[in-house]
N, C-alpha and C positions, 0 to 999 in steps of 0.2 A: 357499512363497508368503508374501509379506510380509503383515503385518496389514491394511494398507490395501487391497492387492489382494484379500484375502479379503473385506474389507468390501464392496467394490464388486461382487464376484462374488455374494456371498450376497444383497445388496440386489437385484441384478438378477434373481435366481432366485426369492427368497422374499418380498421386500418388507420394510418397516421393522420391523414387529412381530416377525416370525420371525427377522429378522437380529439383533435385540437378544437373543433367546434363544440364538442360536448363538455370537455372537462378543463380546458386551459383557460386560466384567468390571470396569469402573471407570466413574466419571463422565465421564472424558475419552473413553472408548470410546463411551459413549452420545452424547456431544456430536459425536464424529466421524461416527457413524452418521446422526444427524439432519441434520448439515450435508451429508453426501454424498447423502442422500436428497433434500434440497431442490434440490441442483444437478442430480442425475440426472433429476428429474421436472420441472425447469423447462422450460417451452415457449416462454417469451418470447424467450429468447436475446438479451436486452439486453446492451449492451456498455458498459464503462467504459474510460477511457483514462488512462494515466499516461505521463510522460516516461520513456523507456527508461533514462535515467541513474539513476533512482531504484531500478531493479532491482539496481544494483551499489553504490549509495551512498545512504543514506537518513537520515531524521531520527532524533534520539535517541528512545528508548522512554520515558524518565522525565525529570522535571525536572532540569536541570543548571545549575550555577552558572557554567559556562564561558560566556564572551562570544563565543568563536569555536569552533564545533563542527566537528570534522574526522571524515570517514568515508572510508576508503580501500577501494575495491573493486577493486584491481588496475589495470586499464586506466583506470578512472574514479576520480577523487578529488573529494570535495565539501567545500567550506568554507562554513559558514553563520555570518554575523556578526549578532549581536543588533542590532536597531535601537534608537533612543532615543525617549523621549517628549519633550514640549515643554520639560521641565525638564532635558533632557540625561541622564536616568536610563535605563540599559539596561532594555528590557522583557523580554528573555530570548529564548532560542531556542525555536521551536515544537517540540512533542514529543508523543508518544503517538498513540493511535488517532484521536482527534478531529481533530487537525491533519492527519493523513493523509486523513481522509474529506473535510474541507473542500477540500483540494487536489485530490482526485480529482474532486469535483464541478466545480471550476473548469476543470480540464484536459479533462474529458470534454465539457463544453459548448463549450469553445473549439474543439476539434477537430471536433466534429459540426457546428457552425455556420460553421466556418472564419472566425472573427471574434475579435478580441481583447476585444471588449465582451461580458461574460457577465452575463446576467440573474440577479439574486438574488431578494429578496422571497419571495413565496409559492412560487416554483419551487424555490428552495434549501431552504426549510423542508420542503416536501413530500418532497423527495428524501432529506434527512437523516433525517426521521422514518421513512420507509419502510425506510431502511437501518439503523434501530435507534439513531439519534442525534438524538432530539428536542431542540430547543434551549430548551425551557421547563423549569420545575421545577429540580431539582437539577443538571441538566447545563448550564443556561444560563450560569453563571459560567465553566465550563470552555470552552464554545464561544466565549464572548466573549474570554476570555484568549487562546486559540489564534488566533482571528481577528486580534487585536491584534498578536500576535507575527509571524504570517504577513505582515501588512500592512507591517511595518516592517523586516524582516530583509533582509540582502544576501547574494547567492549568488556563489560562484566555482566553476565546474566546470573541472577539469583532465582532459584526455583525452590519455593517453600512447600513443605508437606507438614503433616501434623506433628512429626517427630524430628524433622531435620531441615536444614537449608543447604541446598547444593549450589556451589559456586563454579562458574565457568568463565575463565579469562581468555581474551584473544583479541582478534581484530577482524575486519571484513576481508582484507586482502593482504598478501605478503609483498606484492609489487605495486608500484604506482600505476594508476590507470589513466593518467593525464593525456588528453589529446595534445597533439603537437602545437606549439605556440607559433602562430603565423607571423608574429613580429620578429621571430628568430629564424625565419626561413622555412618553417613548417607550413602544412596546409590545414586549414581549419576543419576539414572533413575527414582527417585521418587520426586514428589512435595508434598506440603501439600495437603490435601484432596479437599479443595475448596477455593475460594476467592470471596469477595463481591466487586462488582464495586461501585464506588462513586455514590451516589443517583442522583446527578445532571447530571453527565456524562451519566449514564444509561438512564435517562428520555430523555435527548437530543438525545441519540442514537436511542431510540425507535421512537422518533418524526421525526428523519432525517436519516433513514437507506439508505445506498448505496449498492445495490446488485451487486456482482461481480462473475464471473465464477471461481470456485475453480480450474478447470483445467488450466485456464490462470495464476492464482496466483502461482500454482505449477511450471509452466515453468519459471517464472521470480522471484522466491522466493529469489534468491541470489543477485538481482540487485535492490537496493533501488530506484534509479531514474526511472527505468522502472516501478516499482510498482506505484510510484507517478504519472507518466505520464498516465499509464493505468487507474488509479482511476480518474484522471482529465478528461480524454476523456470520460470515462463511465458516468461521472457526467454532462458534458457539451453538448456532441453531440446530445443526444436525445431530448433536450429541445430547441435547436436552431430553431428560426423561419426562418432564412435565413443564408447564408454563412457569416463568419466573419473572418477577418485577425488578428492574434495575432503576434505582432512584436517580434523579437529576444530579444529586450531590456526588454519587458514585461515578456517574458518567463524566461529570466535570473533572473529578480527580484523575480519571484515566485519559480523557481526550483533550482536556483544556485546563490543566492546573494553573496556567498563567492568568485565567480569569479570576478576579477577586470576588465577583458576585455570580451566583448560579443563574440569575435571570438573564444576564448578558450572554453567558455561555449558551443557554437554551435558545435565545433569540438567533444566535449565529449558527448553532449546530443543527437546528431543525431543517433548514433548506438543504444542508449537506446530507442529512439523513434521508431526505426525500430522494435525492439523486442516487445515493447508495442503494436504496430500495428499488429504484427504477431499474437498475442494472442487475438486480437479484430477484427475478420474478417469483422464485420459490419461497422467499422469505415471508414469514407470517409474524407480524408484530402489531401491537396497538400502542398508540401514543396518548398519554395522559399528561396534559400540559402542567398539571400541578404535582403529580407523583413521579412520573418518569415514563419508561417504556416497558411494556409487557412483551417478553419474548416467548414465542410458541415453538414447539418442535417443528422443524421444517426440513425439507430435502436440501442437500448441499447444492451449491451452484455448479459443481462438477461431479459427475458420477465416476467413482474410481474405476480406472481401466488400465490395461497394459499398454505401455508405449512401445514404439518400434524396437527399442533395445531391451524390452522386457522389464523395464523399471516401473514399478507401480507408482503412478502419480495421480 
């Protein structure tokens, strides 16, 4: 039995306190137990939505000096171009956990309301704070920076088939989503009232939504690689007809192309994979530290259902 399967079984039978005594041997083990417990005891079943394309091709994890970011996920390839400020200076590519959380909010609200216009203001503040990303204090600068990068960057999605390559150009948003600058008389906890998503991005999102457990995202909100792994597993496992092995080389190419050696990628990725599995109890995988990971057909983290506005999410 894998460590995470053992975690979920012990939690279900004995609860969090006893589970820590049975299986926790490191700080990461404790973090996995606490995250798994939060998801297993969540009764709200709230849902977040991401574009399915981001399960295969995502943002960088760290700041990069590249002006065009490339992420190749096999059938999906993503190019993100840095936008410019008013002085024609590149603002940079959005990166890290905060950028992912801002985008998750925008995508979730757009799908749930079936509208390109997404409310910001107090609603976005409250959600980010609940998810562990308060926009005040030390995190304010990071939130503002990522909002600026998201507002200005350009996207190109390439979708490959056996006979063709489909290309989609666009952006995340049509309007800036910057919070007000407190140094210029604004308040750090206020955003503009609303933002419009790019029409092409919005339509593609409506056509290809990926439902995720909000309780799971909340537990991994500060870990960009864990977010990416969770989304990838949520996308792949429930459509697998049979088990498939994904090599460490392939995983490195998709989730950590900045790593020159696979062994260093594997070292850093495994703890993040454990956390991602902790918040996805339905996932069935096996880890082979030499070959890679074996994916098994599994139930999705969210059972498709009708939302209040009759949108299937």
